[in-house]
N, C-alpha and C positions, 0 to 999 in steps of 0.2 A: 504494500500500500504506500502510495506516494505521500510524502510529507508536504502539506500545503505551505507555499511560500508566503511570507508576510508581504502585504501590499506595499508598494513603493510610495514614499511620501510625495505629494504633489510638488512640482517645482515652484519655488518662490525665491525672492531676493534674500530672505533670511536663510533658507537652506543652502543657497549658493554661497552666501557669506560664510556659513559654518564649514563649508568644504575647503575654505582657504585657511592655511595655517596662520595663527596669530602673528608669528614672527614676520611672515611675508606681508601681512596687513600693515605692520609698523614700518617696514622698509618701503613699501609702496607709498605710505603716507609721507615719509621723509622725502622721497624723490618728488612727490607731488608738490609739497610746499616749497621746495627749492626750485623746482621747474617754474612754479608760479612766480617766484622772485625773479627768475631769469626773464620770463615774459614781461613782467612789470618793468624791468630795467630797459627792455627794448622799447617800451612805450614812452619812455621819458623824452624821446625826441619830439613827440607830438603832444604829450600830456605831462604836466608837471607832477612831481612825486605826490604832492598833497592831493591832487585830483585822483591819482591812481589809488592812493590809500582810501579815499572816500568811497570809490567804486568797490574796492575789496570789502570794506566794512559794511557797505550798504547791501551787497550781495549776501554776505554772511548773515546779516541781521534778518533779511527777508526769508532766506532759506531756513534758518534756525527758528524764526517765528512760526513758520508753517509746520516744521517737523516737531518742535517741542511744545508749541502752544502754551506758553507760560501762564500760570494762574495769576491774574492781576487782582489778588485779594488784598485785604487790609494789612499791609506790612507796617511795621513800626518805623519811626523816624530813623532809628539806628540801622535798620535793615536797608532803608533807602540810601543812607549815607555810605554804607559799605558797598552796595551794588553800583552806585554812581561812581564811587572811587575806583571800583573794578573796571567800569567802562572807560573812565578817563585813562587809567593805566594801559588798557588795551589799545586805545586810540594813540596814545603817546608812544607806546612801544612800536607800533607799526609806522607812525609818522617819522620817528627818529631813524629807524633802520632803513626806511626807504630813502631818506635824505642821505644816509651813509652809502647805500647802493649807488646813488647817483654820482658819488665822488671817489669811491675806492672799490677794489674787486670784491665780488660777492663773498668769496670764501673768507677773506680777511674780515669783512664786516660781521659775518655770522660768528667767526671765531671770537672776536672781541665781545660781541653781544652775549655769547654763551658764558662769559665770566660772571654775568648777573646771577643766573640760577646756580652756578658753581659756588659762588660766594655764599648764597643762602644755605646750600648743603654743608659747606665747610664750617661756617659760623654756627650752624645749628647743631654741630657735633661736639662731643667732649673727648673724642678719641685723638690721641697724639698722632696716629698715623695720618689723620686728615691734614696735619701740617705738611706732610710729604706731598699730598695732592695739591695743596695751596702753593707749595714751592715749585712744583712741576708746572702749574699754570703760570706762575711768575716767570719761569724760564721761557715759556711761550711768549709772554708779553715782552721779555727782554729780546727775544729773537726778532719780534716785530720792530722793536726799537732800533735794531741794527739796519732796518730797511725803511725807517721813518722818513728819510729824505725823499724817497720815491713815492710816498703816500701823501694825499691831501690831508693836512692837519684838521681841517673842518670835518672831513669825512670820518676821521678817527674820533673826533669829539662827538659826532652824532652817534657813532657806534657805541661809545661809552655811555651816552645818555640812554640809548636803547637798552643797554645792559642794566642800568639802574631801573628803568621802567619795567623791564622783564622781572627783576627781583620784586618790585612792588606788585606786579601782576600776580606773581606766585603767592605772595602773602595775602593779598586781597581775594584771590581765588579760593584759598582755604577758608577764609572768613565768610565768603559768600556761600560756599558749600555747606557751612554749618547753619545758615539762616534760610536757604532756599532749597526746595525739593528738586531732585534730579538735575536737569540742565536748565531749569528756569532762570537761575541767576545769570548763566552765560548768555542766554537769549536776551534777557533784559539789558545786560551790559553791552551786547552787540548793538542794540538800538541806541543806547547812550553814546557809544563811540561813533556811530554813524551820524547822529545829530551833532555831536561836537565837531566833527570834521567837515560837515556840510558847508558852512560858510567859506572856509578856506578852499575846499575842494571845488566848489561851484565857481567861486571868484577866479581862481587860478586856471581852472579848466576852460572856462569861457565857452566860446563857440565850438571848440573841439568836442565838447560833450554832446553836441547835437549830431555828430558823425556816427552813424550806426556801426561802422567798422571799429571805431575806437571803443564804443560801448561794448561791442562784442568781445574785444580783447580784455576790456576791464572786467566783464563778466567771467571770462576765462581765468583771470587772475584770482577773482573771488572764489571760484569753484576749486581751482587747483591749490590755493594757499590756505583756504579755510574749510570749505565744505567737505572735500574729499578726505583730508587728513583728520579732521575732527571725527567724522563718521567712522573711519577705519580704526583710529586709536580708541574710540569709545568701545567698539566691538572687540578689539584686541585685549583691552584691559579686563574684559569679562572672562577671558580665557587664559590669561598668563599672569605670573607674579609681577607686581609692580617693580621689583628689583630688576627683572629681565627687561621690562619696558624702559626703565631708566637708563640701563646700559646701552640699549639699542638707540635711544634718542641722542646718546653722546656722539653718534655718527653724523649729526646735522652739519657741523663745520666741514667735514670731508665731503659730504654730499653737495654742499654749497660751492666748494672749490671746484668739484668736478663739473657741476652744472655751469659754473662761470667759464670753465675751460671749453666745454662742448658747445654751449649756446652763445657765449659772448666772446670767445677767444681770449679770455683773461688768463695769462700765463703767470704762475706764481714762482718766485725764486726758491732756492733751496731753504733759505732761512724762514721764508713764509710758510713753506710746507712743514718745517720743523715746529713752528708756532702752532699750526693746526693740529699736528700730531700730539704735542704736549697737552693742549687743552682737551683733546679727545681722551687721552689716557687719564688725565686728572679727573675729568668728569665721570668716566666709567669707574675708576677706582674709588672715588668718593661715594658714588651710588652704591657700590657693592659693600663698602665698609659701613655705611650708614644703615644698610639693611641688616648686616650681621650684628650690629649693636642694638637693633630693635628700634631705632629712631625712625620717625616718619620720613617718607621719601617725597621728593617734589614730583609734580606732574608738569612737564614743560608745556 
């Protein structure tokens, strides 16, 4: 007698997503966000960075609003202060890094920016070994210093400001998560960020924002840089330890450098590649040791 076979589950986006290993989801998300940055930089010839940032935030706000449908209930004044601050940090983080992209290579900008979350991880730890990771990151900064003459100082400053904004974003993200259900806080923060950048984005974009081709590229930036990585990372985090997620996210600077090379023709020197490698190793090591000590891990 034949054993009846179990009926196959009907095809759906969820079953298709479940078939993809979570590590690949994170890696695809990393490539997506850095490819979005490369597309954004190519847009700077026709659209100023502030306008591209606004299109990215607007796209993310609209998509998250539809997918998340945040509950606009009676939040306290403290809740609103936190989520508005979260939205401001989100907007400033994107504004500063796009200003850096316009002036220095993609890989260098992301490497400097990544010092923000690395500082949060190191300063939040009481383990002596994290001083080693801080020193390794410092070595990377020193390597960049050897090449500082070939880099726009204003671009470096904007990347440093982006690192500070990213650190604030991480702290406010944790505070928002404690006050808002699910991804409601992120969706509301996205609206805040889009509204904050609207005056500068519209004023600087001007008539170029009426060109459907420019809008299409701006939409692509929003999808590649926000919608795709957010969706993939959210699904991956349900199926993998945060420690592994944090280590994989340490590859962001290398991915940015490779995208800059392939899409923009940005060649890095040996010292600049050394800086990227130092920051990657420092971030990965800090993530692993913080997990081993039982401290909370950041979510980039």
